[in-house]
C-alpha positions as CSV (number, residue, x, y, z in Angstrom):
1,M,0.0,0.0,0.0
2,E,2.8,2.4,0.9
3,S,4.6,1.7,-2.3
4,D,1.3,2.3,-4.2
5,D,0.9,5.7,-2.5
6,L,4.5,6.6,-3.2
7,L,4.0,5.7,-6.9
8,Q,0.9,7.8,-7.0
9,R,2.6,10.8,-5.4
10,L,5.5,10.4,-7.8
11,Q,3.2,10.3,-10.8
12,R,1.4,13.4,-9.6
13,T,4.7,15.2,-9.2
14,I,5.8,14.2,-12.7
15,E,2.5,15.4,-14.2
16,K,2.8,18.7,-12.3
17,L,6.4,19.3,-13.5
18,E,5.3,18.6,-17.1
19,A,2.4,21.0,-16.6
20,F,4.7,23.7,-15.2
21,N,7.1,23.3,-18.2
22,E,4.1,23.7,-20.5
23,I,2.9,26.8,-18.6
24,G,6.3,28.4,-19.0
25,K,6.2,27.8,-22.8
26,V,2.6,29.0,-23.1
27,L,2.8,32.1,-21.0
28,T,6.0,33.4,-22.5
29,S,5.0,32.7,-26.1
30,T,2.9,35.9,-26.5
31,L,3.4,39.6,-25.8
32,D,-0.2,40.5,-26.0
33,I,-1.3,41.4,-22.4
34,H,-4.9,40.3,-22.9
35,E,-3.8,37.0,-24.3
36,V,-1.4,36.6,-21.3
37,L,-4.2,37.2,-18.9
38,R,-6.5,34.7,-20.7
39,R,-3.8,32.0,-20.6
40,I,-3.1,32.5,-16.9
41,M,-6.9,32.0,-16.4
42,D,-6.8,28.8,-18.5
43,K,-3.8,27.3,-16.6
44,V,-5.2,28.1,-13.1
45,Q,-8.4,26.4,-14.2
46,E,-6.6,23.4,-15.7
47,L,-4.3,22.7,-12.7
48,L,-6.5,23.6,-9.7
49,Q,-10.0,23.5,-11.1
50,P,-11.4,26.2,-8.8
51,V,-15.1,27.2,-9.0
52,N,-14.5,30.8,-7.9
53,W,-11.4,32.7,-8.6
54,S,-10.1,36.1,-9.7
55,L,-7.0,37.9,-10.9
56,L,-6.5,41.4,-9.6
57,L,-3.9,43.8,-11.0
58,V,-2.3,46.9,-9.3
59,D,-3.3,50.2,-10.7
60,P,-0.5,52.6,-9.6
61,L,-2.4,55.7,-10.6
62,T,-5.3,55.1,-8.2
63,E,-3.3,52.9,-5.8
64,S,-5.9,50.2,-5.9
65,L,-6.4,46.6,-7.1
66,V,-8.6,46.1,-10.1
67,F,-10.5,42.8,-10.8
68,E,-9.2,42.1,-14.3
69,I,-10.5,38.5,-14.4
70,A,-13.3,37.0,-12.3
71,R,-14.8,33.6,-12.6
72,G,-17.6,31.8,-10.8
73,P,-21.2,32.4,-9.6
74,G,-21.9,36.2,-9.5
75,A,-18.3,37.0,-10.7
76,E,-19.6,39.2,-13.5
77,R,-20.5,41.8,-10.8
78,L,-16.8,42.0,-9.8
79,Q,-15.4,42.8,-13.3
80,G,-13.6,46.2,-13.2
81,E,-14.3,46.7,-9.4
82,R,-11.6,48.1,-7.3
83,I,-10.3,47.5,-3.8
84,G,-7.8,49.4,-1.7
85,L,-4.3,48.1,-1.3
86,E,-4.9,47.5,2.4
87,E,-8.4,46.0,1.9
88,G,-9.2,42.3,2.4
89,I,-7.0,39.3,1.9
90,A,-5.9,40.4,-1.6
91,G,-4.8,43.8,-0.3
92,W,-2.8,42.1,2.5
93,V,-1.1,39.7,0.1
94,V,-0.1,42.4,-2.5
95,T,1.2,44.9,0.0
96,R,3.2,42.3,1.9
97,R,4.2,40.3,-1.1
98,R,3.4,37.1,0.7
99,P,1.1,34.2,-0.1
100,L,-1.7,33.4,2.2
101,L,-3.9,30.3,2.9
102,V,-7.0,31.0,5.0
103,E,-9.0,27.8,5.8
104,D,-11.9,29.7,7.5
105,V,-12.4,33.4,6.7
106,R,-14.9,33.7,9.6
107,K,-11.9,33.5,11.9
108,D,-9.7,36.0,10.0
109,P,-10.1,39.7,10.6
110,R,-8.4,40.5,7.3
111,F,-11.3,39.2,5.3
112,S,-13.6,41.7,3.6
113,S,-17.2,40.5,3.1
114,R,-18.4,43.2,0.8
115,F,-17.7,41.2,-2.3
116,D,-19.7,38.2,-1.0
117,A,-22.6,40.6,-0.7
118,A,-22.1,41.7,-4.3
119,T,-21.9,38.2,-5.7
120,L,-24.4,36.5,-3.3
121,F,-21.6,33.9,-2.6
122,T,-20.5,32.7,0.8
123,T,-16.7,32.5,1.1
124,R,-15.2,29.9,3.5
125,S,-11.7,29.3,2.3
126,I,-9.3,31.6,0.4
127,L,-6.0,30.9,-1.3
128,A,-4.1,34.0,-2.5
129,V,-0.6,34.5,-4.0
130,P,1.1,37.8,-5.1
131,L,2.3,38.5,-8.6
132,C,5.8,40.0,-8.1
133,F,8.6,40.9,-10.5
134,G,11.7,42.2,-8.8
135,E,10.6,44.9,-6.4
136,R,7.3,45.5,-8.2
137,S,4.0,44.1,-6.9
138,L,1.9,43.5,-10.1
139,G,-1.2,41.9,-8.6
140,V,-2.8,38.9,-6.9
141,I,-4.3,35.6,-7.9
142,E,-7.1,34.7,-5.5
143,L,-9.0,31.4,-5.3
144,V,-12.2,31.0,-3.2
145,K,-14.2,28.1,-1.9
146,G,-17.6,27.9,-0.3
147,P,-18.8,26.1,2.9
148,K,-19.5,22.8,1.2
149,E,-16.1,22.5,-0.5
150,A,-12.9,21.0,1.0
151,P,-10.5,23.8,2.2
152,F,-7.4,24.5,0.1
153,T,-4.1,22.7,1.0
154,E,-0.5,23.6,1.2
155,E,0.0,21.7,-2.0
156,D,-2.5,24.0,-3.7
157,L,-0.6,26.9,-2.3
158,Q,2.7,25.7,-3.8
159,T,1.1,25.0,-7.2
160,L,-0.5,28.4,-7.4
161,G,2.7,30.1,-6.3
162,T,4.5,28.4,-9.2
163,I,1.9,29.6,-11.6
164,A,2.2,33.1,-10.2
165,D,5.9,33.1,-10.7
166,Y,5.5,32.3,-14.4
167,A,2.6,34.7,-14.7
168,A,4.5,37.6,-13.3
169,I,7.4,37.2,-15.8
170,A,4.9,37.0,-18.7
171,L,3.0,40.1,-17.5
172,E,6.1,42.1,-17.1
173,N,7.3,41.2,-20.6
174,A,3.9,42.0,-22.0
175,W,3.8,45.4,-20.2
176,N,7.3,46.3,-21.4
177,F,6.4,45.5,-24.9
178,Q,3.1,47.5,-24.6
179,K,5.1,50.5,-23.3
180,V,7.2,50.5,-26.4
181,Q,4.1,50.4,-28.6
182,E,2.4,53.1,-26.6
183,L,5.2,55.6,-27.4
184,T,3.7,55.9,-30.9
185,I,0.0,56.1,-29.8
186,L,0.1,58.2,-26.6
187,D,-0.3,62.0,-26.4
188,E,2.8,63.4,-24.7
189,H,0.9,66.2,-22.9
190,T,-1.9,64.1,-21.2
191,G,-0.7,60.5,-21.3
192,L,-4.0,59.6,-23.0
193,Y,-4.2,57.8,-26.4
194,N,-3.9,60.1,-29.4
195,A,-6.2,60.5,-32.4
196,R,-4.2,58.0,-34.5
197,H,-5.0,55.3,-32.0
198,L,-8.7,56.3,-31.7
199,E,-9.3,55.4,-35.3
200,Q,-8.1,51.9,-34.8
201,V,-9.9,51.4,-31.4
202,L,-13.2,52.7,-32.7
203,E,-13.2,50.5,-35.7
204,S,-12.3,47.4,-33.6
205,E,-15.0,48.2,-31.0
206,V,-17.7,48.8,-33.6
207,K,-16.9,45.4,-35.2
208,R,-17.1,43.7,-31.8
209,A,-20.3,45.4,-30.9
210,R,-21.9,44.5,-34.2
211,R,-20.7,40.9,-34.0
212,F,-22.0,40.3,-30.4
213,D,-25.0,42.6,-30.6
214,R,-23.7,44.7,-27.7
215,P,-24.0,48.5,-27.1
216,L,-21.1,50.9,-27.6
217,S,-21.0,54.6,-26.8
218,V,-18.7,57.6,-27.5
219,I,-18.3,60.8,-25.5
220,F,-17.0,63.8,-27.3
221,F,-16.1,66.9,-25.1
222,D,-14.4,70.2,-25.4
223,I,-13.1,72.4,-22.6
224,D,-15.1,75.6,-22.3
225,H,-13.2,78.9,-22.8
226,F,-9.8,77.2,-23.0
227,K,-8.5,80.0,-25.3
228,L,-9.1,82.5,-22.5
229,V,-7.0,80.4,-20.1
230,N,-4.1,80.4,-22.6
231,D,-4.5,84.2,-23.2
232,H,-4.6,85.1,-19.5
233,H,-2.2,82.6,-18.0
234,G,0.0,81.4,-20.8
235,H,0.4,78.2,-22.7
236,Q,2.4,76.5,-20.0
237,V,-0.7,76.7,-17.6
238,G,-2.9,75.6,-20.5
239,S,-0.7,72.5,-21.0
240,A,-0.8,71.7,-17.3
241,I,-4.6,71.9,-17.3
242,L,-4.7,69.5,-20.3
243,A,-2.5,67.1,-18.3
244,K,-4.9,67.5,-15.3
245,V,-7.9,66.6,-17.5
246,G,-6.0,63.5,-18.6
247,E,-5.4,62.5,-15.0
248,I,-9.0,63.0,-14.1
249,L,-10.2,60.8,-17.0
250,R,-7.9,58.0,-16.1
251,K,-9.1,58.0,-12.5
252,T,-12.8,58.4,-13.4
253,L,-13.3,55.9,-16.2
254,R,-13.3,52.1,-16.1
255,S,-10.2,50.1,-17.1
256,V,-12.1,48.9,-20.3
257,D,-12.8,52.5,-21.5
258,V,-10.5,54.3,-23.9
259,P,-9.8,58.0,-23.2
260,V,-8.3,60.0,-26.0
261,R,-7.0,63.5,-26.5
262,Y,-8.4,64.1,-29.9
263,G,-6.6,67.4,-30.5
264,G,-6.3,70.8,-28.9
265,D,-8.7,70.9,-26.0
266,E,-11.0,68.2,-27.4
267,F,-11.3,64.7,-25.8
268,V,-13.0,61.5,-26.8
269,C,-14.0,58.6,-24.6
270,V,-14.8,55.2,-26.1
271,L,-17.1,53.2,-23.8
272,P,-17.6,49.5,-24.7
273,E,-20.6,47.6,-23.4
274,T,-22.3,51.0,-22.6
275,S,-25.8,52.1,-23.6
276,K,-26.6,55.8,-24.4
277,A,-28.3,56.2,-21.0
278,Q,-25.3,54.8,-19.3
279,A,-22.9,57.0,-21.4
280,L,-24.9,60.1,-20.4
281,V,-24.3,59.2,-16.7
282,W,-20.6,58.8,-17.4
283,A,-20.4,62.1,-19.2
284,R,-22.0,63.9,-16.2
285,E,-19.6,62.1,-13.9
286,I,-16.6,63.3,-15.9
287,R,-18.0,66.8,-15.9
288,A,-18.6,66.7,-12.1
289,A,-15.0,65.3,-11.6
290,L,-13.6,68.2,-13.7
291,Q,-15.5,70.7,-11.5
292,R,-14.4,69.0,-8.3
293,H,-10.7,69.2,-9.1
294,P,-9.7,72.7,-10.1
295,Y,-6.2,73.5,-11.3
296,V,-4.3,75.4,-8.6
297,L,-1.9,78.2,-9.8
298,D,1.4,78.9,-8.0
299,D,-0.1,81.8,-6.2
300,G,-3.0,79.6,-4.8
301,R,-5.7,80.8,-7.2
302,E,-7.9,78.2,-8.7
303,I,-8.9,77.7,-12.4
304,R,-12.1,75.7,-12.5
305,V,-12.6,73.7,-15.7
306,D,-15.9,73.0,-17.3
307,A,-16.7,71.4,-20.6
308,S,-19.4,70.7,-23.2
309,F,-20.3,67.1,-23.8
310,G,-21.9,65.1,-26.7
311,V,-22.8,61.4,-26.6
312,A,-23.6,59.0,-29.4
313,S,-24.2,55.3,-29.4
314,F,-24.0,52.3,-31.6
315,P,-26.3,51.1,-33.2
316,E,-29.1,53.6,-32.7
317,D,-27.2,56.7,-33.7
318,A,-24.7,55.4,-36.2
319,Q,-23.4,52.2,-37.8
320,A,-20.0,53.3,-38.9
321,P,-17.0,54.4,-36.6
322,D,-16.5,57.8,-38.3
323,E,-20.2,58.5,-38.3
324,L,-20.5,57.6,-34.6
325,L,-17.7,60.1,-33.7
326,R,-19.3,62.7,-35.9
327,R,-22.7,62.4,-34.2
328,A,-21.1,62.8,-30.8
329,D,-19.2,65.8,-32.1
330,F,-22.5,67.4,-33.4
331,A,-24.2,66.8,-30.1
332,M,-21.3,68.5,-28.3
333,Y,-21.5,71.4,-30.7
334,R,-25.2,71.8,-30.0
335,V,-24.3,72.3,-26.3
336,K,-21.7,74.9,-27.3
337,Q,-24.4,76.8,-29.2
338,N,-26.8,76.7,-26.3
339,G,-24.5,78.2,-23.7
340,R,-21.8,75.6,-23.0
341,G,-21.3,73.5,-19.8
342,D,-23.8,70.7,-20.3
343,V,-24.4,67.2,-21.7
344,A,-26.4,66.3,-24.8
345,A,-27.1,63.1,-26.7
346,A,-27.2,62.6,-30.5
């Protein structure tokens, strides 16, 4: 019997080593970050077969963790959600760069129950490992089990830790490649995408929306009285305000949205999976964020920024990418004609 158990353990070890070798090949064979994330998801599923699990990535701009991938009952409600770097098991793991196995979360004060409330799932056991590359914390892979499932084991922890090591290398390589690509598609003043990239993104998103019969919306906005800012305070202050707008957009929008500096003081936001009604809400939220965060001059005076917004949606307003953008632009121009500082739909 002991020899049979030994042979079985040896066989499992050999299978696991073969799987890890395959993981290394698969994860390092692409530099597309979305493909890397998908392959991480596939390998976690293949080796550990979890029912509920998620991959969260660090967003350094907002100092938070973002649910990039979430799988399991109710997991769609977590997609794109954020948690603080000190919140919950995932926050503890990423800030301390240490793996964690919790057999019963009811006995662990680090557990945050707010996501159970969102997904209508009851968590009992959690397994979480950090994604680290050098001194950088990239994110967390977190597996969850309910009350009726057997708790995670130390062997599970070791397996997930090995996957995380491969995943961190693959993510870092993909991010570095992406940074090189972004040098040609980013606006140097705001850090947002430029008009050249907008054309490509909009065409791709319209095709996807048409194929899957999903909504897609575009917000077009223009900063009000921006010429007066340049005339009164100089172009250096004007450039700083544009950079401030870029920062506000990155912090306000979701990770799936695409903010673009279209040119001058004009901006475009591409919102996948977003209806016209939802896009109008987002436009008002952006406007409110601009008003809440004025630009402060060196002498302490504040320049409060307002803007005029136009919204258009696929498929009801336009079928083609260029027409969709044009309809949003026309809606924005209508606001300009009616006194500025408002939101209108095509």
